[in-house]
N, CA, C and O atoms as a GROMACS GRO file, in nm:
protein
  596
    1MET      N    1  -1.238   1.893  -2.590
    1MET     CA    2  -1.202   1.775  -2.522
    1MET      C    3  -1.052   1.829  -2.450
    1MET      O    4  -1.050   1.856  -2.330
    2GLY      N    5  -0.941   1.840  -2.525
    2GLY     CA    6  -0.802   1.877  -2.474
    2GLY      C    7  -0.830   2.006  -2.352
    2GLY      O    8  -0.772   2.019  -2.244
    3LYS      N    9  -0.939   2.093  -2.411
    3LYS     CA   10  -0.884   2.174  -2.308
    3LYS      C   11  -0.999   2.170  -2.194
    3LYS      O   12  -1.010   2.269  -2.122
    4GLN      N   13  -1.055   2.100  -2.183
    4GLN     CA   14  -1.152   2.007  -2.081
    4GLN      C   15  -1.046   1.976  -1.993
    4GLN      O   16  -1.032   2.042  -1.891
    5LYS      N   17  -0.940   1.848  -2.032
    5LYS     CA   18  -0.883   1.797  -1.947
    5LYS      C   19  -0.717   1.904  -1.896
    5LYS      O   20  -0.620   1.861  -1.832
    6THR      N   21  -0.737   2.038  -1.950
    6THR     CA   22  -0.595   2.043  -1.936
    6THR      C   23  -0.680   2.184  -1.826
    6THR      O   24  -0.615   2.237  -1.735
    7ALA      N   25  -0.811   2.223  -1.853
    7ALA     CA   26  -0.904   2.286  -1.737
    7ALA      C   27  -0.892   2.226  -1.639
    7ALA      O   28  -0.788   2.246  -1.576
    8SER      N   29  -0.980   2.141  -1.591
    8SER     CA   30  -0.950   2.028  -1.492
    8SER      C   31  -0.835   1.954  -1.456
    8SER      O   32  -0.852   1.906  -1.344
    9MET      N   33  -0.730   1.925  -1.502
    9MET     CA   34  -0.588   1.906  -1.472
    9MET      C   35  -0.552   2.051  -1.372
    9MET      O   36  -0.525   2.026  -1.255
   10GLY      N   37  -0.552   2.180  -1.409
   10GLY     CA   38  -0.516   2.290  -1.398
   10GLY      C   39  -0.651   2.277  -1.244
   10GLY      O   40  -0.593   2.307  -1.139
   11SER      N   41  -0.735   2.258  -1.231
   11SER     CA   42  -0.803   2.285  -1.115
   11SER      C   43  -0.770   2.211  -1.001
   11SER      O   44  -0.763   2.250  -0.884
   12PHE      N   45  -0.748   2.077  -1.058
   12PHE     CA   46  -0.635   1.960  -0.948
   12PHE      C   47  -0.592   1.994  -0.908
   12PHE      O   48  -0.621   1.989  -0.788
   13LEU      N   49  -0.488   2.061  -0.938
   13LEU     CA   50  -0.360   2.101  -0.918
   13LEU      C   51  -0.374   2.219  -0.852
   13LEU      O   52  -0.281   2.255  -0.780
   14GLN      N   53  -0.463   2.283  -0.862
   14GLN     CA   54  -0.521   2.450  -0.771
   14GLN      C   55  -0.550   2.366  -0.637
   14GLN      O   56  -0.479   2.392  -0.540
   15GLU      N   57  -0.639   2.277  -0.623
   15GLU     CA   58  -0.699   2.232  -0.555
   15GLU      C   59  -0.629   2.132  -0.444
   15GLU      O   60  -0.656   2.133  -0.324
   16LEU      N   61  -0.538   2.050  -0.508
   16LEU     CA   62  -0.434   1.992  -0.409
   16LEU      C   63  -0.315   2.077  -0.359
   16LEU      O   64  -0.234   2.038  -0.275
   17ILE      N   65  -0.314   2.202  -0.423
   17ILE     CA   66  -0.148   2.272  -0.352
   17ILE      C   67  -0.222   2.401  -0.292
   17ILE      O   68  -0.180   2.431  -0.180
   18LEU      N   69  -0.263   2.434  -0.312
   18LEU     CA   70  -0.350   2.587  -0.279
   18LEU      C   71  -0.422   2.598  -0.144
   18LEU      O   72  -0.414   2.678  -0.050
   19SER      N   73  -0.502   2.482  -0.171
   19SER     CA   74  -0.652   2.484  -0.099
   19SER      C   75  -0.600   2.431   0.052
   19SER      O   76  -0.507   2.355   0.081
   20VAL      N   77  -0.672   2.483   0.116
   20VAL     CA   78  -0.645   2.450   0.258
   20VAL      C   79  -0.805   2.384   0.331
   20VAL      O   80  -0.801   2.354   0.450
   21ASP      N   81  -0.909   2.368   0.271
   21ASP     CA   82  -1.017   2.311   0.326
   21ASP      C   83  -1.014   2.180   0.329
   21ASP      O   84  -0.934   2.106   0.271
   22VAL      N   85  -1.119   2.147   0.412
   22VAL     CA   86  -1.170   2.039   0.417
   22VAL      C   87  -1.300   1.989   0.368
   22VAL      O   88  -1.405   2.031   0.416
   23TYR      N   89  -1.296   1.906   0.278
   23TYR     CA   90  -1.407   1.863   0.232
   23TYR      C   91  -1.496   1.767   0.245
   23TYR      O   92  -1.460   1.654   0.212
   24LYS      N   93  -1.607   1.782   0.284
   24LYS     CA   94  -1.702   1.658   0.354
   24LYS      C   95  -1.658   1.617   0.506
   24LYS      O   96  -1.680   1.500   0.539
   25GLN      N   97  -1.620   1.672   0.565
   25GLN     CA   98  -1.540   1.644   0.685
   25GLN      C   99  -1.600   1.569   0.781
   25GLN      O  100  -1.543   1.565   0.891
   26LYS      N  101  -1.740   1.483   0.760
   26LYS     CA  102  -1.818   1.454   0.909
   26LYS      C  103  -1.812   1.292   0.780
   26LYS      O  104  -1.855   1.180   0.806
   27GLN      N  105  -1.750   1.334   0.657
   27GLN     CA  106  -1.844   1.196   0.585
   27GLN      C  107  -1.672   1.076   0.584
   27GLN      O  108  -1.563   1.126   0.614
   28GLY      N  109  -1.679   0.992   0.562
   28GLY     CA  110  -1.606   0.942   0.512
   28GLY      C  111  -1.454   0.875   0.640
   28GLY      O  112  -1.360   0.795   0.630
   29ARG      N  113  -1.490   0.933   0.707
   29ARG     CA  114  -1.370   0.962   0.818
   29ARG      C  115  -1.252   0.814   0.807
   29ARG      O  116  -1.152   0.806   0.738
   30ILE      N  117  -1.310   0.708   0.903
   30ILE     CA  118  -1.235   0.598   0.895
   30ILE      C  119  -1.134   0.602   0.727
   30ILE      O  120  -1.015   0.632   0.712
   31THR      N  121  -1.213   0.570   0.646
   31THR     CA  122  -1.048   0.541   0.504
   31THR      C  123  -0.994   0.625   0.442
   31THR      O  124  -0.908   0.609   0.356
   32ARG      N  125  -1.081   0.805   0.511
   32ARG     CA  126  -0.993   0.886   0.453
   32ARG      C  127  -0.857   0.927   0.542
   32ARG      O  128  -0.750   0.961   0.492
   33GLN      N  129  -0.892   0.916   0.722
   33GLN     CA  130  -0.763   0.922   0.791
   33GLN      C  131  -0.674   0.784   0.798
   33GLN      O  132  -0.564   0.781   0.853
   34THR      N  133  -0.732   0.679   0.740
   34THR     CA  134  -0.642   0.598   0.671
   34THR      C  135  -0.555   0.538   0.602
   34THR      O  136  -0.467   0.457   0.630
   35THR      N  137  -0.596   0.596   0.490
   35THR     CA  138  -0.552   0.721   0.360
   35THR      C  139  -0.469   0.773   0.361
   35THR      O  140  -0.368   0.744   0.296
   36CYS      N  141  -0.486   0.890   0.452
   36CYS     CA  142  -0.395   0.977   0.510
   36CYS      C  143  -0.273   0.892   0.564
   36CYS      O  144  -0.178   0.867   0.489
   37GLY      N  145  -0.276   0.862   0.653
   37GLY     CA  146  -0.135   0.789   0.720
   37GLY      C  147  -0.120   0.712   0.704
   37GLY      O  148  -0.056   0.662   0.796
   38VAL      N  149  -0.152   0.612   0.588
   38VAL     CA  150  -0.048   0.560   0.509
   38VAL      C  151   0.045   0.596   0.400
   38VAL      O  152   0.144   0.540   0.353
   39ILE      N  153  -0.039   0.746   0.365
   39ILE     CA  154   0.093   0.797   0.310
   39ILE      C  155   0.173   0.907   0.384
   39ILE      O  156   0.278   0.959   0.346
   40TRP      N  157   0.097   0.933   0.506
   40TRP     CA  158   0.262   0.991   0.588
   40TRP      C  159   0.349   0.879   0.626
   40TRP      O  160   0.463   0.917   0.654
   41VAL      N  161   0.328   0.737   0.638
   41VAL     CA  162   0.375   0.640   0.676
   41VAL      C  163   0.481   0.629   0.524
   41VAL      O  164   0.604   0.618   0.523
   42THR      N  165   0.416   0.635   0.442
   42THR     CA  166   0.529   0.592   0.316
   42THR      C  167   0.650   0.698   0.299
   42THR      O  168   0.762   0.660   0.266
   43PHE      N  169   0.616   0.854   0.327
   43PHE     CA  170   0.678   0.940   0.284
   43PHE      C  171   0.756   0.944   0.434
   43PHE      O  172   0.875   0.966   0.413
   44GLY      N  173   0.736   0.932   0.541
   44GLY     CA  174   0.815   0.912   0.711
   44GLY      C  175   0.935   0.780   0.616
   44GLY      O  176   1.041   0.830   0.580
   45LEU      N  177   0.917   0.645   0.586
   45LEU     CA  178   0.988   0.559   0.545
   45LEU      C  179   1.093   0.621   0.433
   45LEU      O  180   1.216   0.610   0.435
   46ALA      N  181   1.022   0.677   0.350
   46ALA     CA  182   1.125   0.758   0.259
   46ALA      C  183   1.216   0.832   0.309
   46ALA      O  184   1.325   0.795   0.264
   47ALA      N  185   1.227   0.921   0.381
   47ALA     CA  186   1.197   1.049   0.442
   47ALA      C  187   1.346   0.991   0.549
   47ALA      O  188   1.456   1.047   0.548
   48TYR      N  189   1.309   0.865   0.637
   48TYR     CA  190   1.421   0.826   0.719
   48TYR      C  191   1.509   0.742   0.622
   48TYR      O  192   1.622   0.751   0.671
   49LEU      N  193   1.518   0.663   0.507
   49LEU     CA  194   1.617   0.617   0.414
   49LEU      C  195   1.716   0.720   0.368
   49LEU      O  196   1.838   0.712   0.375
   50LEU      N  197   1.616   0.850   0.302
   50LEU     CA  198   1.716   0.919   0.248
   50LEU      C  199   1.774   0.984   0.372
   50LEU      O  200   1.892   1.016   0.354
   51TYR      N  201   1.725   1.016   0.504
   51TYR     CA  202   1.839   1.025   0.558
   51TYR      C  203   1.965   0.951   0.626
   51TYR      O  204   2.065   0.981   0.691
   52GLY      N  205   1.913   0.857   0.582
   52GLY     CA  206   2.068   0.720   0.632
   52GLY      C  207   2.127   0.720   0.489
   52GLY      O  208   2.244   0.683   0.479
   53ASN      N  209   2.054   0.760   0.366
   53ASN     CA  210   2.183   0.711   0.282
   53ASN      C  211   2.240   0.839   0.216
   53ASN      O  212   2.342   0.833   0.148
   54ILE      N  213   2.170   0.964   0.238
   54ILE     CA  214   2.246   1.113   0.235
   54ILE      C  215   2.385   1.097   0.277
   54ILE      O  216   2.386   1.056   0.393
   55GLY      N  217   2.477   1.110   0.240
   55GLY     CA  218   2.597   1.121   0.309
   55GLY      C  219   2.621   1.291   0.352
   55GLY      O  220   2.585   1.381   0.277
   56SER      N  221   2.689   1.316   0.486
   56SER     CA  222   2.740   1.456   0.481
   56SER      C  223   2.807   1.510   0.384
   56SER      O  224   2.871   1.459   0.292
   57SER      N  225   2.780   1.651   0.420
   57SER     CA  226   2.843   1.729   0.301
   57SER      C  227   2.877   1.859   0.386
   57SER      O  228   2.855   1.892   0.502
   58ASP      N  229   2.934   1.911   0.291
   58ASP     CA  230   2.997   2.087   0.375
   58ASP      C  231   2.923   2.157   0.281
   58ASP      O  232   2.971   2.268   0.258
   59ALA      N  233   2.812   2.128   0.213
   59ALA     CA  234   2.721   2.245   0.149
   59ALA      C  235   2.637   2.336   0.263
   59ALA      O  236   2.605   2.276   0.366
   60VAL      N  237   2.607   2.454   0.253
   60VAL     CA  238   2.554   2.551   0.348
   60VAL      C  239   2.420   2.496   0.386
   60VAL      O  240   2.368   2.513   0.496
   61TRP      N  241   2.347   2.403   0.246
   61TRP     CA  242   2.198   2.368   0.289
   61TRP      C  243   2.224   2.269   0.374
   61TRP      O  244   2.128   2.262   0.450
   62MET      N  245   2.298   2.195   0.399
   62MET     CA  246   2.298   2.045   0.431
   62MET      C  247   2.230   1.963   0.426
   62MET      O  248   2.170   1.912   0.521
   63PRO      N  249   2.224   1.924   0.271
   63PRO     CA  250   2.126   1.847   0.213
   63PRO      C  251   2.117   1.704   0.336
   63PRO      O  252   2.004   1.663   0.361
   64GLN      N  253   2.203   1.655   0.388
   64GLN     CA  254   2.136   1.530   0.423
   64GLN      C  255   2.057   1.554   0.524
   64GLN      O  256   2.008   1.452   0.574
   65TYR      N  257   2.022   1.675   0.582
   65TYR     CA  258   1.927   1.711   0.684
   65TYR      C  259   1.753   1.783   0.589
   65TYR      O  260   1.634   1.780   0.619
   66THR      N  261   1.802   1.818   0.515
   66THR     CA  262   1.698   1.969   0.417
   66THR      C  263   1.604   1.844   0.355
   66THR      O  264   1.488   1.829   0.393
   67VAL      N  265   1.665   1.760   0.260
   67VAL     CA  266   1.638   1.689   0.175
   67VAL      C  267   1.567   1.562   0.262
   67VAL      O  268   1.486   1.534   0.174
   68PRO      N  269   1.549   1.503   0.327
   68PRO     CA  270   1.418   1.446   0.389
   68PRO      C  271   1.386   1.484   0.508
   68PRO      O  272   1.359   1.387   0.579
   69ILE      N  273   1.376   1.603   0.571
   69ILE     CA  274   1.264   1.711   0.628
   69ILE      C  275   1.205   1.790   0.514
   69ILE      O  276   1.089   1.828   0.521
   70GLY      N  277   1.292   1.820   0.391
   70GLY     CA  278   1.132   1.845   0.239
   70GLY      C  279   1.089   1.723   0.237
   70GLY      O  280   0.969   1.733   0.261
   71THR      N  281   1.117   1.605   0.221
   71THR     CA  282   1.037   1.518   0.206
   71THR      C  283   0.912   1.481   0.268
   71THR      O  284   0.799   1.494   0.219
   72LEU      N  285   0.940   1.438   0.372
   72LEU     CA  286   0.874   1.475   0.492
   72LEU      C  287   0.729   1.566   0.475
   72LEU      O  288   0.609   1.541   0.476
   73ALA      N  289   0.806   1.671   0.461
   73ALA     CA  290   0.686   1.809   0.478
   73ALA      C  291   0.627   1.775   0.301
   73ALA      O  292   0.511   1.807   0.277
   74LEU      N  293   0.680   1.734   0.229
   74LEU     CA  294   0.601   1.736   0.129
   74LEU      C  295   0.468   1.652   0.156
   74LEU      O  296   0.351   1.686   0.140
   75GLY      N  297   0.533   1.508   0.212
   75GLY     CA  298   0.458   1.411   0.208
   75GLY      C  299   0.285   1.427   0.331
   75GLY      O  300   0.167   1.393   0.323
   76LEU      N  301   0.349   1.478   0.403
   76LEU     CA  302   0.269   1.544   0.507
   76LEU      C  303   0.148   1.635   0.412
   76LEU      O  304   0.034   1.617   0.367
   77TRP      N  305   0.224   1.712   0.413
   77TRP     CA  306   0.089   1.762   0.277
   77TRP      C  307   0.001   1.704   0.169
   77TRP      O  308  -0.120   1.714   0.151
   78LEU      N  309   0.095   1.643   0.103
   78LEU     CA  310  -0.004   1.555  -0.009
   78LEU      C  311  -0.100   1.482   0.096
   78LEU      O  312  -0.223   1.487   0.100
   79GLY      N  313  -0.016   1.412   0.181
   79GLY     CA  314  -0.129   1.320   0.318
   79GLY      C  315  -0.258   1.395   0.284
   79GLY      O  316  -0.348   1.382   0.200
   80PHE      N  317  -0.234   1.470   0.371
   80PHE     CA  318  -0.342   1.615   0.421
   80PHE      C  319  -0.436   1.677   0.250
   80PHE      O  320  -0.557   1.697   0.243
   81ARG      N  321  -0.367   1.690   0.173
   81ARG     CA  322  -0.453   1.740   0.066
   81ARG      C  323  -0.516   1.672  -0.013
   81ARG      O  324  -0.623   1.711  -0.061
   82LEU      N  325  -0.438   1.507  -0.055
   82LEU     CA  326  -0.516   1.388  -0.140
   82LEU      C  327  -0.640   1.389  -0.107
   82LEU      O  328  -0.739   1.421  -0.173
   83VAL      N  329  -0.627   1.333   0.059
   83VAL     CA  330  -0.830   1.315   0.075
   83VAL      C  331  -0.883   1.349   0.113
   83VAL      O  332  -0.963   1.299   0.192
   84ASN      N  333  -0.866   1.532   0.057
   84ASN     CA  334  -0.940   1.670   0.074
   84ASN      C  335  -0.996   1.690  -0.088
   84ASN      O  336  -1.103   1.745  -0.117
   85VAL      N  337  -0.913   1.642  -0.173
   85VAL     CA  338  -0.977   1.690  -0.315
   85VAL      C  339  -1.091   1.620  -0.343
   85VAL      O  340  -1.099   1.502  -0.312
   86PRO      N  341  -1.180   1.677  -0.397
   86PRO     CA  342  -1.329   1.632  -0.414
   86PRO      C  343  -1.350   1.463  -0.489
   86PRO      O  344  -1.407   1.364  -0.444
   87ALA      N  345  -1.300   1.478  -0.576
   87ALA     CA  346  -1.296   1.338  -0.670
   87ALA      C  347  -1.220   1.246  -0.606
   87ALA      O  348  -1.244   1.141  -0.666
   88PHE      N  349  -1.142   1.222  -0.519
   88PHE     CA  350  -1.013   1.141  -0.410
   88PHE      C  351  -1.122   1.135  -0.310
   88PHE      O  352  -1.156   1.017  -0.301
   89ALA      N  353  -1.185   1.204  -0.239
   89ALA     CA  354  -1.296   1.199  -0.134
   89ALA      C  355  -1.395   1.124  -0.117
   89ALA      O  356  -1.435   1.048  -0.030
   90ASP      N  357  -1.442   1.177  -0.263
   90ASP     CA  358  -1.613   1.146  -0.256
   90ASP      C  359  -1.557   0.979  -0.295
   90ASP      O  360  -1.640   0.894  -0.262
   91PHE      N  361  -1.447   0.934  -0.350
   91PHE     CA  362  -1.438   0.784  -0.413
   91PHE      C  363  -1.373   0.751  -0.260
   91PHE      O  364  -1.438   0.649  -0.238
   92LEU      N  365  -1.286   0.768  -0.134
   92LEU     CA  366  -1.295   0.748  -0.067
   92LEU      C  367  -1.444   0.704   0.034
   92LEU      O  368  -1.469   0.590   0.075
   93ILE      N  369  -1.537   0.846   0.061
   93ILE     CA  370  -1.663   0.832   0.116
   93ILE      C  371  -1.733   0.730   0.086
   93ILE      O  372  -1.800   0.677   0.175
   94ALA      N  373  -1.735   0.673  -0.055
   94ALA     CA  374  -1.826   0.596  -0.094
   94ALA      C  375  -1.725   0.411  -0.079
   94ALA      O  376  -1.778   0.300  -0.077
   95VAL      N  377  -1.630   0.432  -0.075
   95VAL     CA  378  -1.595   0.270  -0.007
   95VAL      C  379  -1.600   0.267   0.125
   95VAL      O  380  -1.593   0.157   0.180
   96GLU      N  381  -1.612   0.389   0.204
   96GLU     CA  382  -1.668   0.344   0.342
   96GLU      C  383  -1.824   0.309   0.385
   96GLU      O  384  -1.870   0.267   0.492
   97ALA      N  385  -1.900   0.350   0.233
   97ALA     CA  386  -2.036   0.325   0.269
   97ALA      C  387  -2.063   0.202   0.212
   97ALA      O  388  -2.175   0.152   0.222
   98GLU      N  389  -1.934   0.127   0.129
   98GLU     CA  390  -1.983   0.019   0.085
   98GLU      C  391  -1.940  -0.126   0.200
   98GLU      O  392  -1.999  -0.231   0.223
   99VAL      N  393  -1.768  -0.045   0.266
   99VAL     CA  394  -1.782  -0.155   0.347
   99VAL      C  395  -1.881  -0.160   0.481
   99VAL      O  396  -1.925  -0.259   0.539
  100ASN      N  397  -1.896  -0.057   0.502
  100ASN     CA  398  -2.018  -0.058   0.608
  100ASN      C  399  -2.195  -0.141   0.576
  100ASN      O  400  -2.281  -0.191   0.648
  101LYS      N  401  -2.183  -0.123   0.475
  101LYS     CA  402  -2.270  -0.242   0.364
  101LYS      C  403  -2.265  -0.372   0.424
  101LYS      O  404  -2.353  -0.412   0.501
  102VAL      N  405  -2.144  -0.451   0.385
  102VAL     CA  406  -2.096  -0.538   0.400
  102VAL      C  407  -2.160  -0.615   0.549
  102VAL      O  408  -2.183  -0.567   0.660
  103SER      N  409  -2.173  -0.758   0.494
  103SER     CA  410  -2.232  -0.900   0.595
  103SER      C  411  -2.106  -0.943   0.630
  103SER      O  412  -2.038  -1.003   0.546
  104TRP      N  413  -2.053  -0.914   0.771
  104TRP     CA  414  -1.876  -0.980   0.815
  104TRP      C  415  -1.954  -1.109   0.889
  104TRP      O  416  -2.065  -1.102   0.941
  105PRO      N  417  -1.868  -1.229   0.880
  105PRO     CA  418  -1.867  -1.354   0.977
  105PRO      C  419  -1.848  -1.316   1.084
  105PRO      O  420  -1.784  -1.215   1.115
  106SER      N  421  -1.931  -1.431   1.194
  106SER     CA  422  -1.866  -1.415   1.327
  106SER      C  423  -1.732  -1.463   1.352
  106SER      O  424  -1.658  -1.491   1.258
  107LYS      N  425  -1.700  -1.472   1.457
  107LYS     CA  426  -1.590  -1.509   1.511
  107LYS      C  427  -1.577  -1.672   1.457
  107LYS      O  428  -1.488  -1.720   1.386
  108ALA      N  429  -1.657  -1.715   1.496
  108ALA     CA  430  -1.673  -1.852   1.479
  108ALA      C  431  -1.685  -1.915   1.330
  108ALA      O  432  -1.648  -2.032   1.317
  109GLU      N  433  -1.739  -1.840   1.210
  109GLU     CA  434  -1.723  -1.871   1.102
  109GLU      C  435  -1.615  -1.844   1.071
  109GLU      O  436  -1.560  -1.929   1.000
  110LEU      N  437  -1.546  -1.738   1.101
  110LEU     CA  438  -1.393  -1.693   1.100
  110LEU      C  439  -1.308  -1.777   1.057
  110LEU      O  440  -1.255  -1.797   0.948
  111MET      N  441  -1.300  -1.848   1.214
  111MET     CA  442  -1.224  -1.906   1.285
  111MET      C  443  -1.205  -2.074   1.196
  111MET      O  444  -1.100  -2.137   1.184
  112ARG      N  445  -1.335  -2.110   1.148
  112ARG     CA  446  -1.351  -2.188   1.100
  112ARG      C  447  -1.297  -2.193   0.965
  112ARG      O  448  -1.239  -2.293   0.923
  113ALA      N  449  -1.316  -2.073   0.888
  113ALA     CA  450  -1.256  -2.062   0.752
  113ALA      C  451  -1.118  -2.061   0.758
  113ALA      O  452  -1.047  -2.129   0.684
  114VAL      N  453  -1.074  -1.978   0.854
  114VAL     CA  454  -0.915  -2.003   0.854
  114VAL      C  455  -0.850  -2.133   0.902
  114VAL      O  456  -0.728  -2.118   0.905
  115VAL      N  457  -0.883  -2.234   0.934
  115VAL     CA  458  -0.868  -2.396   0.991
  115VAL      C  459  -0.860  -2.413   0.870
  115VAL      O  460  -0.751  -2.432   0.815
  116VAL      N  461  -1.026  -2.408   0.774
  116VAL     CA  462  -1.021  -2.430   0.635
  116VAL      C  463  -0.922  -2.392   0.547
  116VAL      O  464  -0.912  -2.451   0.440
  117VAL      N  465  -0.830  -2.283   0.581
  117VAL     CA  466  -0.702  -2.233   0.453
  117VAL      C  467  -0.635  -2.276   0.565
  117VAL      O  468  -0.645  -2.389   0.518
  118ILE      N  469  -0.577  -2.295   0.668
  118ILE     CA  470  -0.457  -2.361   0.683
  118ILE      C  471  -0.430  -2.530   0.648
  118ILE      O  472  -0.325  -2.580   0.609
  119LEU      N  473  -0.549  -2.593   0.673
  119LEU     CA  474  -0.574  -2.744   0.644
  119LEU      C  475  -0.465  -2.747   0.506
  119LEU      O  476  -0.352  -2.794   0.487
  120VAL      N  477  -0.587  -2.652   0.406
  120VAL     CA  478  -0.547  -2.688   0.280
  120VAL      C  479  -0.445  -2.678   0.166
  120VAL      O  480  -0.420  -2.730   0.057
  121ILE      N  481  -0.378  -2.540   0.285
  121ILE     CA  482  -0.228  -2.505   0.239
  121ILE      C  483  -0.177  -2.599   0.256
  121ILE      O  484  -0.129  -2.654   0.157
  122PHE      N  485  -0.163  -2.657   0.379
  122PHE     CA  486  -0.069  -2.799   0.426
  122PHE      C  487  -0.096  -2.911   0.314
  122PHE      O  488  -0.021  -2.982   0.247
  123LEU      N  489  -0.185  -2.903   0.319
  123LEU     CA  490  -0.278  -3.029   0.214
  123LEU      C  491  -0.153  -3.020   0.048
  123LEU      O  492  -0.101  -3.109  -0.018
  124LEU      N  493  -0.150  -2.905   0.038
  124LEU     CA  494  -0.141  -2.876  -0.085
  124LEU      C  495   0.057  -2.884  -0.106
  124LEU      O  496   0.109  -2.915  -0.213
  125ALA      N  497   0.110  -2.861  -0.022
  125ALA     CA  498   0.248  -2.802   0.067
  125ALA      C  499   0.299  -3.024   0.046
  125ALA      O  500   0.391  -3.076  -0.016
  126LEU      N  501   0.200  -3.080   0.118
  126LEU     CA  502   0.237  -3.246   0.118
  126LEU      C  503   0.222  -3.250  -0.055
  126LEU      O  504   0.323  -3.263  -0.124
  127THR      N  505   0.095  -3.238  -0.110
  127THR     CA  506   0.096  -3.297  -0.238
  127THR      C  507   0.203  -3.241  -0.332
  127THR      O  508   0.210  -3.314  -0.430
  128LEU      N  509   0.286  -3.143  -0.340
  128LEU     CA  510   0.411  -3.102  -0.404
  128LEU      C  511   0.493  -3.190  -0.355
  128LEU      O  512   0.535  -3.283  -0.424
  129PHE      N  513   0.527  -3.172  -0.223
  129PHE     CA  514   0.618  -3.270  -0.199
  129PHE      C  515   0.632  -3.366  -0.232
  129PHE      O  516   0.734  -3.417  -0.276
  130SER      N  517   0.481  -3.431  -0.209
  130SER     CA  518   0.499  -3.611  -0.306
  130SER      C  519   0.566  -3.536  -0.437
  130SER      O  520   0.688  -3.522  -0.454
  131PHE      N  521   0.452  -3.484  -0.532
  131PHE     CA  522   0.534  -3.477  -0.676
  131PHE      C  523   0.695  -3.495  -0.694
  131PHE      O  524   0.761  -3.582  -0.750
  132ASP      N  525   0.739  -3.348  -0.607
  132ASP     CA  526   0.883  -3.404  -0.586
  132ASP      C  527   0.958  -3.471  -0.592
  132ASP      O  528   1.040  -3.476  -0.683
  133LEU      N  529   0.950  -3.567  -0.466
  133LEU     CA  530   0.959  -3.703  -0.441
  133LEU      C  531   0.976  -3.807  -0.586
  133LEU      O  532   1.067  -3.882  -0.622
  134VAL      N  533   0.881  -3.783  -0.627
  134VAL     CA  534   0.807  -3.917  -0.704
  134VAL      C  535   0.903  -3.866  -0.851
  134VAL      O  536   0.972  -3.956  -0.899
  135TRP      N  537   0.908  -3.739  -0.914
  135TRP     CA  538   1.010  -3.680  -0.994
  135TRP      C  539   1.159  -3.673  -0.958
  135TRP      O  540   1.248  -3.656  -1.041
  136GLN      N  541   1.177  -3.685  -0.840
  136GLN     CA  542   1.311  -3.725  -0.809
  136GLN      C  543   1.365  -3.865  -0.855
  136GLN      O  544   1.455  -3.886  -0.936
  137GLU      N  545   1.299  -3.946  -0.795
  137GLU     CA  546   1.344  -4.083  -0.797
  137GLU      C  547   1.323  -4.119  -0.986
  137GLU      O  548   1.404  -4.177  -1.059
  138PHE      N  549   1.210  -4.070  -1.018
  138PHE     CA  550   1.196  -4.082  -1.212
  138PHE      C  551   1.338  -4.057  -1.259
  138PHE      O  552   1.409  -4.147  -1.304
  139PHE      N  553   1.382  -3.910  -1.245
  139PHE     CA  554   1.520  -3.897  -1.287
  139PHE      C  555   1.626  -3.911  -1.254
  139PHE      O  556   1.726  -3.874  -1.315
  140GLU      N  557   1.618  -3.990  -1.112
  140GLU     CA  558   1.739  -4.071  -1.047
  140GLU      C  559   1.727  -4.244  -1.146
  140GLU      O  560   1.826  -4.313  -1.169
  141PHE      N  561   1.634  -4.267  -1.175
  141PHE     CA  562   1.594  -4.382  -1.235
  141PHE      C  563   1.660  -4.377  -1.391
  141PHE      O  564   1.746  -4.453  -1.438
  142ILE      N  565   1.606  -4.287  -1.443
  142ILE     CA  566   1.621  -4.277  -1.582
  142ILE      C  567   1.765  -4.212  -1.630
  142ILE      O  568   1.795  -4.213  -1.750
  143GLY      N  569   1.842  -4.164  -1.541
  143GLY     CA  570   2.008  -4.146  -1.501
  143GLY      C  571   2.023  -3.974  -1.525
  143GLY      O  572   2.133  -3.918  -1.526
  144VAL      N  573   1.918  -3.916  -1.539
  144VAL     CA  574   1.960  -3.747  -1.572
  144VAL      C  575   1.977  -3.730  -1.430
  144VAL      O  576   2.096  -3.702  -1.426
  145ARG      N  577   1.944  -3.730  -1.336
  145ARG     CA  578   2.000  -3.672  -1.203
  145ARG      C  579   2.083  -3.789  -1.123
  145ARG      O  580   2.025  -3.892  -1.087
  146PRO      N  581   2.220  -3.766  -1.099
  146PRO     CA  582   2.275  -3.869  -0.997
  146PRO      C  583   2.213  -3.935  -0.880
  146PRO      O  584   2.137  -3.882  -0.799
  147THR      N  585   2.253  -4.047  -0.880
  147THR     CA  586   2.213  -4.103  -0.738
  147THR      C  587   2.293  -4.072  -0.594
  147THR      O  588   2.415  -4.079  -0.589
  148GLY      N  589   2.229  -4.046  -0.502
  148GLY     CA  590   2.314  -4.059  -0.391
  148GLY      C  591   2.310  -3.894  -0.390
  148GLY      O  592   2.235  -3.833  -0.466
  149GLY      N  593   2.407  -3.821  -0.284
  149GLY     CA  594   2.422  -3.691  -0.264
  149GLY      C  595   2.512  -3.649  -0.264
  149GLY      O  596   2.524  -3.528  -0.245
   0.00000   0.00000   0.00000
């Protein structure tokens, strides 16, 4: 069992780092492209934050530029490779297939549901505010909370 895990981890890393193949290119494109885009945006934001937070230095390799560029390059490569690792790609393909099976509500149904949710939220907020006023009056009455401002 231990050797299988080690072998599969080695093949996973080899697939992730060394391979440039696109796995099942025509299947699950929307979920794979969206997932890759989210990974790229995440690493892009991380690189931007690193660029803003690493101060300038006199080092030859200029870490204020090389660290963010390296982070961005790593993120671009990982984003591309992760969505092409067979196990992860098959999962994303299955997700897209399931999403396509779902019967989505019409615009009218969606608007009715949104109105109901918004009204319930306001009703709950009003209820909580009422409870707050009742408890405030109660605590002022028994002297736990001082009266007035």
